[in-house]
N, C-alpha and C positions, 0 to 999 in steps of 0.2 A: 504493500500500500504506500510505499515511499514515492516521492515526487521529485523529478529533476527540476531544479530551480531555474534552468534555462527556459522552461516553459513560461516563466513569469518575467522574462526580459532580462534575467541576470546573465552576465557575461561569463561567469565561471560555471562549468558543468559539474554539478554535485547533486547526488541523490540524497534528499533529506527525509527522514532522519537516519537512514540506514548506513550511509558511508561514514559519517562522523562516529557512529557507534562502532563500525568495523575498524576505523582508524584507532579508536580508543582501545579496542580489544587487541589490536596489533601491539600497541605500547605495553599493555598488561602482559601479553604473552612474552615479549622481550624481557620485561622486568622479571617475570617468573623464571624465565630461562636462565638468567644469571644468578638468581637468588634462591631458586628451589632446585634441589638436587634429586628430587623424587621422580622426575620424569623417566619413563621407561625408554631406554636407549633404542629399543627395537623400533620405536616410532620414527626415529631419525635415521635409521639404517635400512629401512625397507626400500626395495628397489624403486618404488614410486617416489618416495621422498628424495632419494638420490637424483632421480631424473628431474625432480622439481628444482633441486639446487643448480643443476646444469642449465635448466630452462632460465632461471633467474640470472645466473652468472653470464650467460650469453646475452641476455637482454640488457644487462648493465654495460657490457662491452659495446653493444650497438647504441646505447645512450651516449657514450663518449664519442662515437663516430657519427652521430646523428646529424642530419641536415638542419635540424632545429633542436638544440640541446634542451632548451627550456621546456618545450612541449614534451620531449621524451622523458625528462626527469619527472614531470607531473604524471605522465602515463605509467612510469615505473613505480612511483609511490602508490598510485591507485591500484596497480596490480598486487603490490605487497599487501595492502589491507583488504583487498577482495579475496585473496587466496589463502594467505598464511593463517589468519585466525580461524577461518572456516575449516581448513584442512587439518591443521595440527590440534587445535582445540577440539575439533570434531572427532578425531580419533580417540582422544581421551574421554570425551563424553559418551561416545558410542561403544566403549567397553561394556556398558550396560545396554544390552540389545534393545530393551524396551524404549530407550531414548531415540532409536532409529525411527520408530513409528511416531513418537512424540514430535520429532523434527518434521516428519512428513505431514502430520495432521496440522501442526502449527502453520506450515506454509499454505496448506489447502484451506484452512479456516481463514487465512489472511487474503487469499485470492478470491474466495467466493463473494465477498462484498464487492470486489472489483468487477467480477463477472456480472453481478446483478446490476451494478451501475452501468456497465457497458451495454448490457441487453436493453436497459431502459432507454438509453440514448439512441441505440440502434432502432428500437421499436418506434420511438418518437419520429424517426426519419424514414419510417416505412420499411425497415430492414433492407435498405438499398445497398447495392454494391459499393457505392461511393461512401456511405456512412460507415460501412464495415471497416474502412481503412483508418478512421480516426476516432471512432466512438469510445475507445478505451483511454484516450488522453484525459487527464495528464498523467495517469498511472503508468501507461506504456506509450512509447513514441508512436507506434503504429501496430497494425494487425499482425505483422510478421513476428515481432518479438513476443507479443501476446500469445500467438499460436504456438511458438516454440516452447514456452513455459507450460502451457496447457498439455502439449504432447509429452513433455518430460514426466508429468505426474500421472497421466492416464494409465500407463502400464502398472504403476505401483498401486494406485487406488483400485484398478480393475482386479489385480491379483488378490488384494486384501478383501475385496467384496465377494470374490468367488471362492476363496479358500475356506476350508473347514478348520476352525480354530476355537480357542477357549474364550473368545471375546463374548461380551454380553449381546443379547439380541438387539438392544438399542444401538450399539456400536455397529453391528452388522447392517441394520436398517440405514443408519447414517452413511455407511460406506456406499450403499446402493444409490442413495440420494446424491451424494457428492459425485459419484461416477456419472450419473445422469446429467448433472449440472455441467461437469467438465466436457462431456461428449457434445452436449447442446452448444456449449460455448465454442468448441473448436470447429464444429460444423459451421456456425454462423460467423466465425472469424475469417472465412474464405481464404485461409492461408494454405496455399497449395503445397508449399514445402513442409508444413506441419503435417498435413495429411500423408504426404509421401513418407515422412519419417516414421509414422506409425506403422505403415505397411512394411517398411524395412525392419522395424522392431519385431513385427509378427514373424517375418522370415527368419530372423536370428533366433527367436524362440523355438521355431520348428527345428532349426539346425541343432540347438542344444537339447531339446526334448527328445529328439530321435537320434541323437549322436551322429549326425551327418558329418563326415570328415571334412575338415577345412580344405584339404588338398582337392577333394571333389568339387567343392564350391569354387576354389580358385581356378581349377581346370575348366569348369563350366564358364566362369567369368572370362578367362583367357580366350575360350572358343568364341564367345559372344563378341569380345573385343576384336578378334580377327575378322569375324563376319562384318562387323560395323566398319572396320577399316577398309575391307575389300570392297564394300558397297557404299562407301561414304558419299560419293557423288549422287547416287540414286536416292539415298536416305535424305540428303540435304534438299534435293529437289522435291521430295515428298513433303518434308517439313515446311518448305517455303510455300507450298500450296495450302497449308493450313492457315486460314484467315480468321479463325475463331478467337476473338478477344475475350478478356475477362468479362464475366456475366453474372447476373443474379441467379441464373439457372445453374443448378449443380453440375449437370452433365456437360453443359457448354463450358463451365468454368474449368472442369477437369480437362476437357479437350484443349483449352487454351494453354495448358502447360507446355505443349510441344510447338506452340506458335512462335516461330522465330522470324516471321515475315512482317506482322503488323502489331503484335502485342507489345506495347511500350515498356511494360515492366520487364518482360523477358529480354527485350533488346537492350534496355539500359543495364541489366545485370551483365550481359555479354560485354557491353562497353566497359563496365567497371572491371570485369575479369581481364579483358585485354589490356587495360591500362595497368593493372597490377603486374601482369606478365612483362610488360615493357619496362616498368620500374625495376622489376627483378633483373631483367636482362642488362639494365644499365648499372646496377650495383648488386651483383649476385652473391657476394660474400657477406657484407655487413648490412646491406639494405639501406633504406633511407632514414631509419630511426623509428623506434616505437611511437605510435600515435601520430605519425606525420603524413600518412597516406592522403587524408582529406585535404592537406595543404599543398601537396606536390603533384597530385595525379593529373590536374587539368591540362598541362602541356603535353601529356602523354596520351591524351585521347586522340583517336584517329577521326577525322571528319566524317568518314564513311560509317563509323560506329555510333556517332551521336544520334540521339533521339529527341523527341519533343520534350522530354523531361530531363534531359542532360543539363548539368550545371557545372560551373567552374569555381563555385564557392564552397564546395565540400559538404553541402547539406544533403539530405535524403540518403543517408547511409554512407558507408565507405566502400570497401572492396566487394561487399555482398558475398563474402566467403571467408570463413575463419582461416582456412588453409592458405589462400592466396594473399590474404592480408598480412599474415606473418611472413610469408615468402617475400613480399615486397618491402616490408619494414625491417625485417631482421635477417634476411638472406636465407640461404639454404640450410645453415646450421640451426637457425631459429626454427625453421620449418620442421627439420628432423627432430628437434627437441620436443616440439608439440606432438608430433606423431608418436614419438617414443613414449610420452606420457599416456596418450590414449591407449596404446598397445599394452603397456604394463598394467594399467588399471583394468583393462579387459581381461588380461591373463589372470590377475588376482581374483576377479569375479568368477571366472570360469573354474578356477582352481577350487574356490570355496563351494561352488555349486556342485561339482562332481565329487569332492573329497570330504566335505563336512559330515560329521557324525550326526549333528543336530538338524532335523528336517526344517526347523524354523530358520536356522542360519542359512540353509540352502535356499529357502524361499526368499528371504530378504536379499541375498546376493543376486538371485535371478531377477527379481523385480527392479532392484536398483540399477542393475546392469542394463536392463531393457530401457529404463528411463534415460540412462546416459547414451544409449545407442540412438535414441530419437534425436538427441542434440548432436552427436557426432555426425549423423546423416544430414541433419538440418544445416550443419556448419559448412556444407558444400555450397549452400545457397545464400547463407546469411552469417553475420558475425555479431554475437552478443555477449561473449565472455568478458568484455570490458564494462559490462553493466552489472549492478548488484542483483538485479532480478534473475539473471541467468547464472552468474558466478556462484552465488550462495547455494542454490540447489545442486549445481553441477559438482562443485568441490565438496559439498556436504555429502552427496551420494558417494563420491569417490572416497571420502574419509570413512564413511560407514563400511564400505567394502574392505578397505585396508584394516579397519578394526576387526572385522570378521576374519580376515586372513591372518591377522597376528594372534588373536586371542581364542578363536574357536578351536584350533587343534589342541590347546592346552586343557580345556575343560568345556563341559557343556555350558552354553550361555543361558543365563536366566532370562526367559522371555515372558515371564508373568509380570503383569503391570500391578 
């Protein structure tokens, strides 16, 4: 429910009250780190934690080499308070597994009033396609970030509502109500990337549930890639014939996902992607500096790529891809550090799911991982990890998985509330 003060004409981008709280938690964590010797060293030596050190170390190097050091320093500090308190304090808090679900429900209870507010504004404007893009302001900048967060929590809430557990009947009923609200909200968000991310999460669930080997999936993906490469001209010609733009109609809106001929949203995303790749090509090692994309990409736009919604002032999003954004701002090493983090978190979740003795721990690992998968998939099309709304659940889910990975093998986790 926090609000970015730039929505009220302020020049400094800060989410109130969440970011000041996170900054305070960062200071508290650092003070405890130096004065409290009771921290479990395993928290700091886990492979994900080590990968996080490398991620921050390289980011700091690219701050020094940045094209705008002041912007990059601010970005670096924001990343510190968005990630460190949530991740490290999260692992400590999630030693008690009941806190994992408390964290989840705290966020869900916070977002439901935002959903109600959004739907009321949307309804007042006739549930139009246009209103769906901005009805969630000032709590979210647009429907894409709103849809990404909804998608992240749907697998978790769905799993809790469908699982047989020791919860009271009232909690079970509330789970179903919350699930219905989230599903209605994501449908009306008209966020195509969010819809696609849920489908990918379902695919990952099927892989894990039926133990489909990753080599088989990669082989199939390679085969599809070869086919696409071999028939790329024919495929492009087919896509260019698709003139279906975004629409209030669900079927037409889905069809517009592959429209690279007239859909301004799709074309502008391609423009931002191409700009990011050109920025990377110009500075492949160190990049242009954390947080600088929006200030430097304009000259790298190709006139042929520009659309009716193109801009040179860095608004309306940045690279529209978490992966291409870090590639352009922190170079290939920064990109690899982010990919490594995602892979190591995924491996930890899969390890707990297959090896944990406690069925509750396996369930939590699976649901949290599927929530993270929705964002990892969504990150191809958008980038939100620089915002509190996405960073807190993403790194919170990661911290919960690491807590399960560290402490579940030692003893059965207490899952009773």
